Steps between C-alpha positions, in 0.01 A plus 500: 500500500613135489805424283428133470297521171783701341754241597280232364462676162876555481566138578258387231656733247850386594397139472342564158809680378720223630279246329515687165874550523541136587289400202714727273821353636370144467386569143840640404675211669285237326529672158874567521653464147152483341285746310277684748130553453317429174722585199450454126767541229419473127163363611662216695449455879836502681362539855698319769771386256875512556723696264592190298139381489374840384772514234396156370131601488584814303718296260209267435270799451752649252487177298117509497492860377773444240309213339156664496415674169425873511246658264650814342292734286672709231255718312216271399701178527544273802832313542579221743841551670697232677681691782811289449534656152576839658720355775253551789664451841428565870743590777363238738787535750441871568123438504538238771727730699242781473226266627715404798552871592127571540429562872871511578584851383544800730522504881346246735203733565459535121500122460253469796263752345519308165415181687201656668366663183603261226496156653181406325550714184641373168830656398612507133869497409619657179738256325732636231421352156651588162547399138827477306540820289669325205241220487217754532638707211517192279134422571391861447695518171315191375166650604594825323561305179218245518223668705539875455647447154553868423871562555664831436700519178852635527506573131718325243706532185393253232560424135182493292509453124873558508468836678589596856207624706467628858206393716411760768466396868143450634345466848330182619361340817670305778426372850581757767814381675537698825200346684493158333711323761302620803166432327599143416650428843182624673286285269712190562493547880128580521415257217273764348490590124696812402514739206813649343484845346589560135666833416643672197843374393708766333785420259846573625634609162396822328431592139839674500666170598341326203603777259858475623496119458352534151788725394756254644333209318521693174877528548535128577319404179632773273723266299686168493762417764828323421697316767858379440714239671860572593597280203314726259196279443171694481134447576247755373153537648251668265229743610253217448707277732517772765129576472415132540703486823396844637351509852367772735443400864422686821752438778457600864830630620547822702230636269288328233673503161407378153805299399566451131698205373511186289355160586786248562274218375462667160870592487582134572310397186679767296837373625433137404608525133809700602640253751678273251713789372551695822528243777791263559480152645710409804835339424600192698831494679724237345836334523754571227771237475854623442688181579619438762301785656127561509384860470161611628311730266250693718130488424297807419149595598263573217335833433129556458249773432287593800160659431493713818850638435408566137194701613724727708739543205208587269370762744842670520557486125151628416559802722830584326546719197661221294243236606784249530643314797684195628330162464561330835630144483486345844709210624326175418506152644814323613652257252414135549862440598644780712861597560461425871380146427806422286741655750355270768582194284875566551605383151843647431727271295547175307511208743516202264493423129508178299517435125452186292538454124304323229499453124331767297159489350357185658126498584577478875679837479160661435366343820805607701465860386126509578562375853785748549283792385221398736724511809720794403464781756323286763564604861515240779448666837698413810370174648291419191500158330526527122377226264567498125185301421281714726623818335506378139216249489446222250685538171246492214483563126274800566789663685737436212678189627601242238587131478848417627680194646391377843603199712195276535547171682867485413450596135537833327178607328355829378246683721360854509739717700779244502860605554428760772706299746801688366343812648431312826865391526623853430253641755610239755860607451410855608312361805782261591793741474300787651468294817119495509298224667422208268136408567431264209703398197533183292809416293460343158460122497747491207821701495570762232854643475367849438398510869720506813517144631292474819428875521210514253122477490207409279137612490178377343132566553370466763801316647787507557525866605790720605451703819733705716453713809650845523633446851676838512383842627516653150272439201628333182457644150504226233658612173517279190708548186544284192661479160445254220738256672489581873274568795599695815314541830617772740393569858535859626466560874734595785770257611730754656661559161589138415434381142523144362505439122491156340450323169488153349695483175671220313393248762675694780362709786676828574397706806686786662447786746549815293446713813592371846260718699506587871518287813123440511476365145376145442787296356409188306735206438402175331643159421379229264642156577648254255246282325403180679239219490514456120204336324504346153242572231277228362382442145138554409348373178211666319298326230491666158324295228643730233850364565634188334612204709860591429455871587510690829487867601663642817261758644701582813866441575594349839684668784565381853364659819669602827460698822677803647476676835463878502608699806433873542643703788375852581710716733399835647761681707732277704283236661168472316537190283222313326596181314260280305564190291283294268536218249423548132436180308520493122326203342650317204375591156379175348576401142181486292505298175219455247474152341253295300217368726612143453833585662342621822587276798133431565411441131263206431508514121803362312703725277472465124856365498720341762635768732680477833310685771720664766468286811693711749267803491156584635228730379452786748198725440682798648634662814214524751651783702336840544470694175749786462565738219819500301686827493 
């Protein structure tokens, strides 16, 4: 028998096998890193895709499914569900990895057999999909209430017609929970309508639980409850009050419980009329002056009634034999001014004080006292610029200010709020001798012996003003004092213990350091020069037709003017000197005389009788300098 045909068959078979194996190898080489064969996942074709590409396709498919409404039937009602409402999600990464494993699992012969048998078949990959349990429960709870609408009753304890009554638990209906998630996920993935089962919902509480709660409620409402504060004040809640506030609620803890209590909202209303007698308002921290020291009186928080705390106290008291208990007063709000805030101001002692004197009972004294009262207790923070006018405002009759003398264009006339320059001068003395920065001040245009020459100030509205800067690291407390014949301004702060006290009395200025202080104290020295540049007053005539030609009336006596130079030196430690100088010019006070009109220098009508008209004088309408207020 010839062997040639056998060899030929073997060769053909070998060639065919080699061809198939070559095709398998070429296919695997070409599709390296790609999904093999025909593969679907979540209904999306991922054939021939890389891992990243398949993941992206599944992510897009997840978005399509999550935004497509699902029809859900519950009993005889159909509900449309947005999958996002139950937190639908897909694990696209693991799905893509599973698609990439198809045809690559097992041994090489296993993979070859898959290639031969499944190359032209469609392979489906199961992709994990789920819903969020918490979001699902929220949706199901809403459907229980609004669609099923037959909830189980846990029973209750109520007050009807003034009597306690127990309501027994009762079964109801609810959506079956154990299969709901898988049913909805399958419907979302397949995009086919689904139906959720409705089952009996049994109450968690028993009739015995309600009977026990009814007995406890009877004890709570068996009589009035009296709560007392630690100070002995009382608040009594009648049975009617307690019944109005009574509540019974089911709480899910380790086991369902019917909790009895009182509604804090109702208790809050019952506490409202009691607050005025039982609560205390917060008390501001304050400074108490004990010259030369400043004591800090600490602030106190207020106390208040808290409805929730009162509910707890009522529950304890109602369960006691005496039906009495402690009324809880909780710590209230901080005071508007706290102890910590005042400590930070660093106000410890008297830094400077100045006093001036005046006659008793003049109208301007009223104005001085009003201004002093307005600024008493004012605090000027470190670095702050303080202005008298900005803090006091315009002086008006409505505020109680009265007519008093004021310098207007070189003449003294009455204006509302006049005379307050005495306060300005006294205030300026405290600024000056305390060593604070002089921002703005204006001396009087006319000199008054009751003020220190050169070291004085005037104010009016709106100008001139008096401003100083607290250029120290400590705040300043302004304190004002007055008697019927004096006004004092005191600055309390911290100047390392140094205190300057001054006064103007009998035309003389007296200033001394009553406490020297430490090395870092600001030390103030001042010098006022001798008078120079004297100016003479002029005579001004005023027409008065009521006077005879031989009569005259002196309205204002004359006094000359002059200038002085004021120098202030501030020393801190050994080498920190600050010296400033300025010129203060006092204008002359002109003599003002009333005469008959025919005696005026510019008269055109002759006098009834021959009269000599003064030829060496001129008529001056008045000083045209800036208006200032007499002090």
